[in-house]
Backbone as a chain_set.jsonl record, in Angstrom:
{"seq": "QEVVIIGGHLDSWDLGTGAIDDGAGVAITMAAGELIGKLKQAPKRSIRVIAFANEEQGLHGGSAYAAAMKADVDKHQLGAESDFGAGRVYALQGGVDEKSWPVLEQVGKILEPLGIVVDKTNGGPGPDIGAMAAQGMPWAELAQDGTDYFDYHHTANDTLDKIDPKALDQQVAAYAVLAYLAAETDVDFDKKP", "coords": {"N": [[-9.051, -12.291, -36.943], [-9.157, -13.165, -34.356], [-9.009, -11.93, -30.972], [-7.371, -10.147, -28.346], [-8.191, -8.561, -25.372], [-7.654, -5.572, -23.501], [-8.059, -3.189, -20.877], [-9.6, -0.397, -19.109], [-11.778, 1.589, -16.981], [-13.606, 4.531, -17.909], [-15.143, 6.367, -16.362], [-15.359, 8.079, -13.156], [-15.642, 8.138, -9.561], [-17.801, 10.524, -8.016], [-16.626, 12.247, -6.057], [-13.829, 12.52, -6.314], [-11.027, 13.024, -8.607], [-10.67, 10.781, -10.024], [-8.217, 9.612, -10.534], [-6.849, 7.291, -9.585], [-8.939, 5.538, -9.762], [-10.727, 5.395, -12.412], [-8.606, 6.351, -13.864], [-5.897, 5.7, -13.966], [-5.955, 2.998, -14.793], [-7.014, 3.181, -17.404], [-5.023, 4.767, -18.581], [-2.754, 3.107, -18.271], [-3.367, 0.808, -19.838], [-3.856, 1.954, -22.335], [-1.348, 3.082, -22.861], [0.174, 0.749, -22.945], [-0.957, -0.442, -25.217], [-0.151, 1.478, -27.086], [2.66, 1.146, -27.031], [2.864, -1.461, -28.052], [1.821, -1.003, -30.577], [3.891, 0.398, -31.739], [5.804, -1.446, -32.302], [7.849, -3.271, -34.621], [6.985, -5.714, -35.529], [3.825, -6.842, -35.764], [1.52, -8.561, -33.603], [0.078, -11.897, -34.031], [-2.631, -12.037, -33.458], [-5.323, -9.683, -33.018], [-5.13, -6.83, -30.862], [-7.182, -5.27, -28.644], [-7.805, -2.263, -27.133], [-9.767, -1.11, -24.599], [-11.73, 1.496, -23.36], [-13.861, 1.39, -21.04], [-17.203, 2.493, -20.493], [-19.107, 4.034, -17.874], [-18.797, 2.326, -15.528], [-18.982, 2.722, -12.792], [-21.667, 3.248, -12.14], [-23.037, 0.901, -12.564], [-21.783, -1.011, -14.237], [-22.263, -0.675, -16.945], [-20.921, -0.176, -19.429], [-19.186, -2.43, -19.742], [-21.125, -4.431, -19.767], [-22.572, -3.707, -22.061], [-20.614, -4.081, -24.015], [-20.235, -6.847, -23.802], [-22.778, -7.733, -24.576], [-22.828, -6.821, -27.226], [-20.818, -8.367, -28.312], [-21.597, -10.963, -28.054], [-22.058, -13.033, -29.953], [-19.499, -13.388, -30.787], [-17.826, -14.259, -28.778], [-16.109, -16.466, -28.66], [-14.044, -15.654, -30.296], [-12.565, -14.05, -28.721], [-9.655, -14.341, -27.24], [-8.327, -13.803, -24.813], [-8.816, -11.759, -21.958], [-8.011, -8.839, -20.071], [-7.995, -6.562, -17.36], [-7.378, -3.356, -15.961], [-8.089, -2.152, -12.975], [-7.626, -1.43, -10.265], [-6.395, 0.679, -8.998], [-3.157, 2.269, -8.75], [-0.988, 0.894, -7.841], [2.004, -1.171, -7.767], [2.262, -4.051, -9.923], [2.12, -7.33, -8.718], [1.56, -10.015, -9.162], [0.717, -12.491, -11.618], [-2.256, -13.761, -12.582], [-4.875, -16.089, -13.512], [-7.793, -17.052, -15.399], [-7.938, -19.555, -16.952], [-7.829, -22.677, -18.782], [-6.116, -25.803, -17.928], [-4.391, -26.57, -20.05], [-3.708, -24.165, -21.149], [-2.26, -22.863, -19.223], [0.605, -23.229, -19.289], [1.371, -21.258, -21.154], [0.757, -18.853, -19.822], [2.516, -19.209, -17.723], [4.975, -19.008, -19.058], [4.793, -16.344, -19.889], [4.855, -15.278, -17.348], [7.518, -15.844, -16.617], [8.875, -14.019, -18.189], [7.957, -11.727, -17.043], [9.107, -11.781, -14.542], [11.522, -10.185, -13.961], [10.316, -7.772, -13.414], [9.352, -8.034, -10.914], [7.163, -9.684, -10.63], [5.165, -12.502, -9.947], [3.896, -15.774, -10.806], [0.65, -16.799, -10.028], [-1.419, -19.319, -9.484], [-3.731, -19.724, -8.05], [-5.431, -17.656, -7.254], [-7.326, -14.6, -7.92], [-9.38, -12.758, -10.299], [-11.642, -11.854, -12.967], [-12.25, -9.114, -13.07], [-14.358, -6.157, -12.925], [-15.358, -4.92, -15.39], [-14.706, -6.66, -17.524], [-15.943, -8.836, -16.622], [-18.518, -9.618, -17.504], [-18.014, -10.613, -20.058], [-16.3, -12.698, -19.368], [-18.097, -14.271, -17.975], [-19.541, -15.228, -20.086], [-17.787, -16.951, -21.18], [-15.225, -16.1, -21.958], [-11.731, -16.464, -21.635], [-9.573, -15.191, -19.023], [-7.022, -12.995, -17.722], [-5.274, -11.745, -14.9], [-3.43, -9.042, -13.791], [-2.361, -8.672, -10.87], [-2.512, -6.059, -8.564], [-0.73, -4.123, -6.11], [-2.66, -3.148, -3.597], [-2.453, -1.802, -1.189], [-2.828, 0.864, -0.21], [-5.077, 1.53, -1.576], [-7.821, 1.688, -0.779], [-7.708, 3.859, 0.859], [-8.003, 6.024, -0.722], [-9.917, 5.457, -2.624], [-12.925, 6.279, -4.136], [-13.048, 8.759, -2.864], [-12.454, 12.266, -2.141], [-9.764, 12.435, -2.227], [-8.75, 11.012, -4.34], [-6.603, 11.624, -6.421], [-4.185, 12.839, -8.855], [-1.635, 13.126, -7.697], [-1.291, 10.933, -6.093], [-0.281, 8.908, -7.548], [2.432, 6.897, -8.385], [4.907, 7.403, -10.647], [6.894, 5.499, -11.394], [5.79, 3.07, -10.633], [3.638, 3.084, -12.363], [4.974, 2.887, -14.83], [5.981, 0.277, -14.571], [3.618, -1.193, -14.577], [2.58, -0.599, -17.131], [4.537, -1.81, -18.727], [4.127, -4.489, -17.944], [1.462, -4.985, -18.819], [1.809, -4.596, -21.559], [3.57, -6.681, -22.227], [2.025, -8.962, -21.464], [-0.317, -8.661, -23.118], [0.798, -8.606, -25.721], [2.162, -11.103, -25.917], [0.084, -12.902, -25.429], [-1.406, -12.402, -27.664], [0.321, -13.218, -29.62], [0.919, -15.915, -29.343], [0.477, -19.329, -30.504], [-1.196, -20.916, -29.159], [-4.506, -21.713, -28.27], [-6.439, -20.095, -26.005], [-8.441, -21.34, -23.377], [-11.29, -21.16, -21.274], [-11.074, -21.628, -17.741], [-12.429, -24.589, -16.407]], "CA": [[-10.236, -13.039, -36.54], [-9.131, -13.374, -32.905], [-8.679, -10.689, -30.292], [-7.034, -10.047, -26.928], [-8.648, -7.244, -24.922], [-7.179, -4.977, -22.256], [-8.736, -1.909, -20.699], [-9.995, 0.147, -17.818], [-13.043, 2.316, -17.174], [-13.466, 5.976, -18.062], [-15.812, 7.201, -15.36], [-14.813, 8.062, -11.804], [-16.599, 8.48, -8.513], [-18.031, 11.967, -8.037], [-15.875, 13.058, -5.105], [-12.441, 12.744, -6.69], [-10.747, 13.199, -10.03], [-10.633, 9.47, -10.661], [-6.852, 9.302, -10.969], [-6.565, 5.87, -9.359], [-10.131, 4.754, -10.104], [-9.786, 4.442, -12.95], [-7.748, 6.998, -14.847], [-4.656, 4.93, -14.075], [-6.206, 1.796, -15.588], [-7.141, 3.573, -18.811], [-3.7, 5.211, -19.033], [-1.863, 1.941, -18.328], [-3.683, -0.064, -20.971], [-3.648, 2.716, -23.573], [0.102, 3.183, -23.076], [0.619, -0.59, -23.371], [-1.362, -0.567, -26.613], [0.705, 2.338, -27.905], [3.966, 0.492, -27.139], [2.732, -2.594, -28.976], [1.62, -0.436, -31.906], [5.162, 0.907, -32.26], [6.697, -2.557, -32.631], [7.976, -3.553, -36.055], [6.224, -6.922, -35.842], [2.509, -6.923, -35.117], [1.199, -9.935, -33.194], [-0.811, -12.669, -34.911], [-4.014, -11.699, -33.112], [-5.56, -8.264, -32.742], [-5.23, -6.385, -29.475], [-8.178, -4.202, -28.548], [-7.762, -1.523, -25.876], [-11.126, -0.609, -24.393], [-12.032, 2.399, -22.255], [-15.26, 1.084, -20.744], [-17.996, 3.6, -19.956], [-20.126, 3.871, -16.839], [-18.594, 1.191, -14.62], [-19.348, 3.067, -11.413], [-23.114, 3.253, -11.919], [-23.701, -0.356, -12.89], [-21.066, -1.854, -15.204], [-23.011, -0.582, -18.198], [-20.044, -0.311, -20.587], [-18.787, -3.832, -19.859], [-22.312, -5.203, -20.149], [-22.885, -3.385, -23.46], [-19.612, -4.746, -24.848], [-20.543, -8.282, -23.796], [-23.978, -7.944, -25.394], [-22.468, -6.605, -28.635], [-19.87, -9.408, -28.73], [-22.112, -12.276, -27.636], [-21.852, -14.023, -31.022], [-18.063, -13.483, -31.066], [-17.063, -14.531, -27.548], [-15.05, -17.433, -28.958], [-12.929, -14.962, -30.948], [-11.824, -13.374, -27.661], [-8.714, -15.312, -26.679], [-7.981, -13.467, -23.428], [-9.127, -10.402, -21.55], [-7.407, -8.37, -18.822], [-8.474, -5.22, -17.04], [-6.694, -2.644, -14.886], [-9.074, -1.381, -12.207], [-7.38, -1.509, -8.818], [-5.494, 1.748, -8.62], [-1.895, 2.499, -9.435], [0.103, 0.185, -7.164], [2.783, -2.085, -8.607], [1.763, -5.402, -10.168], [2.938, -8.315, -8.01], [1.263, -11.394, -9.557], [-0.057, -12.816, -12.81], [-3.259, -14.77, -12.259], [-5.652, -16.329, -14.715], [-8.954, -17.92, -15.518], [-7.729, -20.335, -18.172], [-7.766, -24.106, -18.517], [-4.768, -26.314, -17.643], [-3.521, -26.6, -21.239], [-3.29, -22.793, -21.438], [-1.409, -22.337, -18.155], [2.019, -23.088, -19.663], [1.591, -19.971, -21.824], [0.818, -17.829, -18.78], [3.76, -19.405, -16.971], [6.053, -18.433, -19.872], [4.644, -14.895, -19.736], [5.33, -14.993, -16.0], [8.992, -15.84, -16.599], [9.315, -12.754, -18.785], [7.579, -10.664, -16.103], [9.859, -11.911, -13.279], [12.388, -9.034, -13.645], [9.485, -6.657, -12.942], [8.885, -8.357, -9.568], [5.843, -10.309, -10.767], [5.181, -13.959, -9.859], [2.689, -16.455, -11.286], [-0.206, -17.289, -8.942], [-2.479, -20.103, -10.132], [-4.825, -20.022, -7.138], [-6.253, -16.494, -6.906], [-7.63, -13.662, -8.995], [-10.706, -12.662, -10.891], [-11.568, -11.139, -14.239], [-12.464, -7.669, -12.971], [-15.765, -5.819, -13.14], [-15.79, -4.616, -16.755], [-14.633, -7.833, -18.404], [-16.665, -9.916, -15.958], [-19.64, -10.096, -18.322], [-17.432, -11.446, -21.12], [-15.812, -13.92, -18.714], [-19.276, -15.082, -17.669], [-19.965, -15.858, -21.342], [-16.79, -17.945, -21.573], [-13.916, -15.571, -22.348], [-10.646, -16.635, -20.677], [-9.08, -13.913, -18.526], [-5.798, -12.919, -16.929], [-5.247, -10.583, -14.014], [-2.157, -8.553, -13.278], [-2.789, -8.235, -9.535], [-1.797, -4.872, -8.128], [-0.627, -3.825, -4.684], [-3.728, -2.23, -3.219], [-2.283, -1.488, 0.228], [-3.45, 2.143, 0.134], [-6.147, 1.793, -2.546], [-9.079, 2.091, -0.145], [-7.522, 5.16, 1.503], [-8.341, 7.044, -1.713], [-11.01, 4.955, -3.461], [-14.218, 6.964, -4.014], [-12.953, 9.916, -1.973], [-11.908, 13.468, -2.762], [-8.304, 12.267, -2.285], [-8.36, 10.241, -5.531], [-6.007, 12.646, -7.276], [-3.003, 12.43, -9.595], [-0.44, 13.105, -6.858], [-1.197, 9.628, -5.419], [0.25, 7.918, -8.492], [3.885, 6.803, -8.498], [5.222, 7.178, -12.07], [7.671, 4.268, -11.579], [4.824, 1.965, -10.57], [2.879, 3.155, -13.612], [5.842, 2.326, -15.871], [6.028, -1.184, -14.381], [2.32, -1.728, -15.0], [2.5, -0.492, -18.597], [5.39, -2.874, -19.265], [3.48, -5.772, -17.689], [0.309, -5.139, -19.719], [2.307, -4.73, -22.927], [4.091, -8.05, -22.359], [0.896, -9.904, -21.412], [-1.176, -8.54, -24.308], [1.518, -8.994, -26.934], [2.437, -12.544, -25.949], [-1.197, -13.607, -25.574], [-1.827, -12.226, -29.058], [1.315, -13.804, -30.506], [1.007, -17.368, -29.2], [-0.377, -20.192, -31.328], [-2.09, -21.65, -28.259], [-5.844, -21.18, -28.071], [-6.809, -20.069, -24.593], [-9.78, -21.794, -23.025], [-11.655, -20.77, -19.914], [-10.956, -22.647, -16.714], [-13.754, -25.205, -16.159]], "C": [[-10.306, -13.265, -35.033], [-8.594, -12.121, -32.23], [-8.308, -10.945, -28.836], [-7.482, -8.657, -26.504], [-7.974, -6.862, -23.609], [-7.91, -3.652, -22.106], [-8.937, -1.518, -19.265], [-11.303, 0.89, -18.023], [-12.861, 3.828, -17.055], [-14.034, 6.785, -16.9], [-15.147, 7.056, -14.0], [-15.934, 8.376, -10.818], [-16.65, 10.0, -8.376], [-17.065, 12.782, -7.175], [-14.457, 13.395, -5.547], [-12.273, 12.943, -8.179], [-10.716, 11.872, -10.763], [-9.255, 9.071, -11.135], [-6.524, 7.825, -10.767], [-7.74, 4.996, -9.753], [-10.977, 5.51, -11.125], [-8.957, 5.085, -14.057], [-6.453, 6.237, -15.061], [-4.854, 3.713, -14.969], [-6.331, 2.089, -17.07], [-5.773, 3.972, -19.362], [-2.742, 4.035, -19.211], [-2.122, 1.134, -19.593], [-3.545, 0.669, -22.304], [-2.154, 2.837, -23.886], [0.675, 1.842, -23.519], [0.262, -0.816, -24.834], [-0.504, 0.269, -27.54], [2.085, 1.706, -28.097], [3.919, -0.655, -28.143], [2.579, -2.088, -30.408], [2.895, 0.084, -32.549], [6.133, -0.211, -32.654], [6.721, -2.804, -34.138], [7.161, -4.774, -36.462], [4.92, -6.929, -35.052], [2.252, -8.362, -34.698], [0.207, -10.588, -34.145], [-2.285, -12.328, -34.689], [-4.12, -10.193, -32.885], [-5.551, -8.022, -31.233], [-6.158, -5.193, -29.459], [-8.064, -3.564, -27.165], [-9.113, -0.84, -25.71], [-11.166, 0.31, -23.183], [-13.528, 2.244, -21.989], [-15.956, 2.297, -20.131], [-18.844, 3.122, -18.782], [-19.985, 2.594, -16.02], [-19.191, 1.496, -13.258], [-20.856, 3.008, -11.138], [-23.795, 1.972, -12.394], [-23.052, -1.199, -13.963], [-21.688, -1.801, -16.594], [-22.131, -0.737, -19.441], [-19.6, -1.745, -20.815], [-19.937, -4.71, -20.295], [-22.682, -4.963, -21.604], [-21.891, -4.067, -24.399], [-19.92, -6.239, -24.934], [-21.771, -8.588, -24.645], [-23.646, -7.807, -26.881], [-21.586, -7.73, -29.179], [-20.354, -10.828, -28.443], [-21.853, -13.356, -28.691], [-20.368, -14.255, -31.303], [-17.218, -13.748, -29.833], [-15.903, -15.47, -27.839], [-13.862, -16.807, -29.68], [-12.057, -14.215, -29.941], [-10.943, -14.404, -26.949], [-8.429, -15.067, -25.205], [-8.369, -12.028, -23.166], [-8.43, -10.082, -20.238], [-7.802, -6.918, -18.615], [-7.672, -4.639, -15.886], [-7.704, -1.761, -14.172], [-8.862, -1.593, -10.713], [-6.299, -0.506, -8.425], [-4.211, 1.774, -9.407], [-0.713, 1.86, -8.716], [0.781, -0.793, -8.111], [2.072, -3.433, -8.774], [2.696, -6.378, -9.455], [2.687, -9.75, -8.462], [0.477, -11.439, -10.855], [-0.963, -13.975, -12.454], [-4.103, -15.01, -13.499], [-6.824, -17.26, -14.545], [-8.883, -18.619, -16.857], [-7.658, -21.804, -17.802], [-6.304, -24.555, -18.357], [-3.861, -26.306, -18.868], [-3.023, -25.206, -21.618], [-2.315, -22.245, -20.396], [0.069, -22.269, -18.53], [2.334, -21.776, -20.39], [1.696, -18.861, -20.781], [2.084, -17.977, -17.941], [4.965, -18.864, -17.733], [6.004, -16.906, -19.823], [5.185, -14.482, -18.369], [6.847, -14.959, -15.895], [9.547, -14.536, -17.169], [9.013, -11.582, -17.852], [8.389, -10.691, -14.802], [10.758, -10.721, -12.982], [11.616, -7.8, -13.165], [8.951, -6.909, -11.535], [7.522, -9.014, -9.55], [6.004, -11.825, -10.742], [3.884, -14.516, -10.442], [1.954, -17.026, -10.084], [-1.402, -17.994, -9.583], [-3.736, -20.23, -9.277], [-5.773, -18.864, -6.869], [-6.617, -15.699, -8.147], [-9.071, -13.704, -9.452], [-10.634, -11.79, -12.124], [-11.664, -9.629, -14.124], [-13.872, -7.314, -13.389], [-16.173, -5.611, -14.596], [-15.692, -5.798, -17.704], [-15.362, -9.034, -17.804], [-17.805, -10.483, -16.783], [-19.149, -10.968, -19.474], [-16.915, -12.762, -20.541], [-16.978, -14.846, -18.387], [-19.809, -15.795, -18.908], [-18.924, -16.846, -21.863], [-15.44, -17.418, -22.002], [-12.875, -15.87, -21.27], [-10.102, -15.265, -20.243], [-7.737, -14.095, -17.82], [-5.918, -11.689, -16.044], [-3.807, -10.288, -13.639], [-2.492, -7.892, -11.939], [-1.884, -7.111, -9.038], [-1.764, -4.765, -6.606], [-1.666, -2.763, -4.347], [-3.654, -1.811, -1.77], [-2.977, -0.189, 0.621], [-4.655, 2.477, -0.764], [-7.409, 2.32, -1.868], [-8.925, 3.329, 0.746], [-8.017, 6.281, 0.59], [-9.587, 6.72, -2.538], [-12.325, 5.663, -3.143], [-14.19, 8.073, -2.968], [-12.421, 11.103, -2.764], [-10.389, 13.389, -2.893], [-7.834, 11.447, -3.481], [-7.857, 11.219, -6.59], [-4.66, 12.171, -7.823], [-1.745, 12.33, -8.734], [-0.268, 11.781, -6.102], [-0.554, 8.563, -6.302], [1.768, 8.023, -8.581], [4.228, 6.497, -9.96], [6.013, 5.893, -12.323], [6.766, 3.044, -11.522], [4.0, 1.923, -11.855], [3.688, 2.564, -14.77], [5.888, 0.8, -15.788], [4.733, -1.825, -14.87], [2.174, -1.692, -16.518], [3.323, -1.605, -19.227], [4.721, -4.236, -19.102], [2.295, -6.003, -18.629], [0.756, -5.297, -21.168], [2.818, -6.147, -23.174], [2.942, -9.051, -22.405], [0.083, -9.854, -22.7], [-0.461, -9.025, -25.552], [1.711, -10.507, -26.991], [1.157, -13.369, -26.059], [-1.697, -13.527, -27.01], [-0.894, -12.923, -30.032], [1.341, -15.336, -30.454], [0.086, -18.103, -30.173], [-1.365, -20.986, -30.478], [-3.439, -20.944, -28.2], [-6.18, -21.245, -26.593], [-8.224, -20.594, -24.441], [-10.039, -21.408, -21.584], [-11.481, -21.947, -18.966], [-12.338, -23.263, -16.471], [-14.352, -24.77, -14.839]], "O": [[-11.38, -13.525, -34.49], [-7.833, -11.354, -32.82], [-8.855, -11.834, -28.183], [-7.192, -7.677, -27.19], [-7.754, -7.697, -22.732], [-8.333, -3.058, -23.097], [-8.507, -2.203, -18.337], [-11.884, 0.837, -19.108], [-12.091, 4.329, -16.235], [-13.446, 7.791, -16.504], [-14.47, 6.067, -13.719], [-17.018, 8.819, -11.197], [-15.648, 10.68, -8.598], [-16.723, 13.907, -7.54], [-13.937, 14.452, -5.19], [-13.251, 13.021, -8.923], [-10.734, 11.842, -11.994], [-9.134, 8.264, -12.057], [-5.986, 7.178, -11.665], [-7.551, 3.816, -10.05], [-11.892, 6.225, -10.717], [-8.644, 4.446, -15.062], [-5.962, 6.133, -16.184], [-4.009, 3.426, -15.816], [-5.819, 1.34, -17.902], [-5.4, 3.573, -20.465], [-2.002, 3.978, -20.194], [-1.191, 0.816, -20.333], [-3.155, 0.062, -23.301], [-1.745, 2.71, -25.04], [1.562, 1.797, -24.371], [1.078, -1.322, -25.605], [-0.164, -0.161, -28.642], [2.624, 1.725, -29.203], [4.813, -0.804, -28.976], [3.136, -2.668, -31.34], [2.971, 0.198, -33.772], [7.167, 0.052, -33.269], [5.732, -2.572, -34.834], [6.698, -4.866, -37.599], [4.923, -7.013, -33.824], [2.713, -9.29, -35.362], [-0.423, -9.915, -34.962], [-3.081, -12.333, -35.628], [-3.129, -9.523, -32.597], [-5.915, -8.893, -30.443], [-5.943, -4.218, -30.179], [-8.21, -4.242, -26.148], [-9.548, -0.085, -26.579], [-10.692, -0.051, -22.106], [-14.354, 2.888, -22.636], [-15.36, 3.033, -19.345], [-19.243, 1.959, -18.713], [-20.959, 1.862, -15.841], [-19.827, 0.641, -12.642], [-21.265, 2.742, -10.008], [-25.008, 1.962, -12.604], [-23.725, -2.041, -14.557], [-21.639, -2.783, -17.335], [-22.552, -1.367, -20.411], [-19.627, -2.232, -21.945], [-19.759, -5.627, -21.097], [-23.063, -5.896, -22.311], [-22.275, -4.572, -25.454], [-19.87, -6.826, -26.015], [-21.8, -9.593, -25.355], [-24.128, -8.589, -27.701], [-21.61, -8.012, -30.377], [-19.592, -11.785, -28.578], [-21.47, -14.475, -28.348], [-20.014, -15.217, -31.985], [-16.014, -13.489, -29.842], [-14.811, -15.276, -27.304], [-12.773, -17.382, -29.675], [-10.945, -13.796, -30.265], [-11.424, -15.222, -26.165], [-8.303, -16.016, -24.431], [-8.263, -11.176, -24.048], [-8.276, -10.958, -19.386], [-7.926, -6.148, -19.567], [-7.328, -5.351, -14.943], [-8.127, -0.737, -14.708], [-9.805, -1.898, -9.982], [-5.41, -0.806, -7.629], [-4.162, 1.364, -10.567], [0.435, 2.237, -8.951], [0.21, -1.194, -9.125], [1.368, -3.889, -7.873], [3.917, -6.271, -9.57], [3.504, -10.628, -8.184], [-0.32, -10.549, -11.153], [-0.494, -15.046, -12.068], [-4.055, -14.22, -14.442], [-6.845, -18.129, -13.674], [-9.65, -18.328, -17.775], [-7.45, -22.143, -16.637], [-5.377, -23.788, -18.617], [-2.663, -26.056, -18.732], [-2.026, -25.076, -22.329], [-1.618, -21.265, -20.659], [0.743, -21.323, -18.123], [3.435, -21.242, -20.258], [2.602, -18.029, -20.839], [2.658, -16.982, -17.499], [5.884, -18.318, -17.122], [7.041, -16.25, -19.728], [5.881, -13.475, -18.242], [7.402, -14.138, -15.165], [10.557, -14.017, -16.694], [9.717, -10.573, -17.863], [8.36, -9.725, -14.04], [10.773, -10.263, -11.839], [12.201, -6.89, -12.577], [8.185, -6.101, -11.01], [6.799, -8.915, -8.559], [6.868, -12.375, -11.425], [2.89, -13.798, -10.553], [2.561, -17.661, -9.221], [-2.284, -17.35, -10.151], [-4.725, -20.798, -9.74], [-6.84, -19.082, -6.296], [-6.268, -16.067, -9.27], [-9.859, -14.559, -9.05], [-9.661, -11.059, -12.31], [-11.194, -8.923, -15.016], [-14.518, -8.066, -14.119], [-17.236, -6.081, -15.002], [-16.519, -5.928, -18.606], [-15.395, -10.111, -18.398], [-18.042, -11.691, -16.77], [-19.797, -11.954, -19.826], [-17.073, -13.818, -21.153], [-16.859, -16.065, -18.509], [-20.451, -16.839, -18.8], [-19.15, -17.507, -22.877], [-14.574, -18.207, -22.38], [-13.106, -15.562, -20.101], [-10.165, -14.299, -21.003], [-7.377, -15.19, -17.387], [-6.582, -10.715, -16.4], [-3.063, -11.176, -13.223], [-2.856, -6.718, -11.881], [-0.657, -7.207, -9.088], [-2.656, -5.253, -5.912], [-1.55, -1.613, -4.77], [-4.68, -1.494, -1.168], [-3.64, -0.129, 1.656], [-5.183, 3.588, -0.707], [-8.001, 3.294, -2.333], [-9.905, 3.797, 1.325], [-8.401, 7.351, 1.06], [-10.228, 7.619, -3.083], [-12.782, 5.643, -1.999], [-15.177, 8.304, -2.27], [-11.993, 10.962, -3.909], [-9.791, 14.199, -3.601], [-6.635, 11.209, -3.625], [-8.576, 11.588, -7.519], [-4.074, 11.218, -7.311], [-0.87, 11.515, -9.028], [0.795, 11.535, -5.531], [-0.311, 7.444, -5.852], [2.317, 9.098, -8.82], [3.871, 5.43, -10.459], [5.826, 5.255, -13.359], [6.956, 2.091, -12.277], [3.702, 0.846, -12.371], [3.148, 1.827, -15.594], [5.841, 0.115, -16.809], [4.757, -2.88, -15.503], [1.696, -2.653, -17.12], [2.864, -2.27, -20.155], [4.746, -5.051, -20.025], [2.142, -7.096, -19.174], [0.145, -6.052, -21.924], [2.531, -6.742, -24.213], [2.895, -9.899, -23.297], [-0.177, -10.892, -23.309], [-1.031, -9.768, -26.351], [1.445, -11.122, -28.023], [1.144, -14.415, -26.708], [-2.329, -14.456, -27.512], [-1.286, -13.193, -31.167], [1.744, -15.979, -31.424], [-0.939, -17.576, -30.605], [-2.259, -21.646, -31.006], [-3.503, -19.719, -28.093], [-6.203, -22.323, -25.999], [-9.093, -20.327, -25.27], [-9.117, -21.339, -20.772], [-11.708, -23.101, -19.33], [-13.319, -22.531, -16.341], [-15.452, -25.196, -14.49]]}, "num_chains": 1, "name": "protein.A"}
């Protein structure tokens, strides 16, 4: 009856192959979903991995999902999206109320060995889940190192050779931990006022 969503967007800018924007995001979240699917114990809540369509030309996939789920926004416990390239995740941020923050802080403790800290002051839901967040869905962000993101973003240089496999592994692990624990907790997430 309740769902946690993670995802990225399928389309890329015309000039490049879309490896970092946003092939990496789709691959990261799909791989995280696959890891969770292989576990012997499924979480209490469903986890939905979404490959959003047509982000680049107007957020149409995210908007269509939000329109289709308008009556079920309250069933969406948490959403997270990977759409900032393929750099390592350095922080866990969130748009949740104060009573939900202890859950994210516990997730953060599990993410610490991956070099990820909890940051309560920054972040945003991301473009594709933004429409759901605007309707009241709580969100989390696994903030990525975007130091070189705009060197490749929407250029012909957005190619697979720019992706560090070790960074990708770290991101997959982070999304798997976040999604699984958000789906497993008994706490109901609420959006930050």
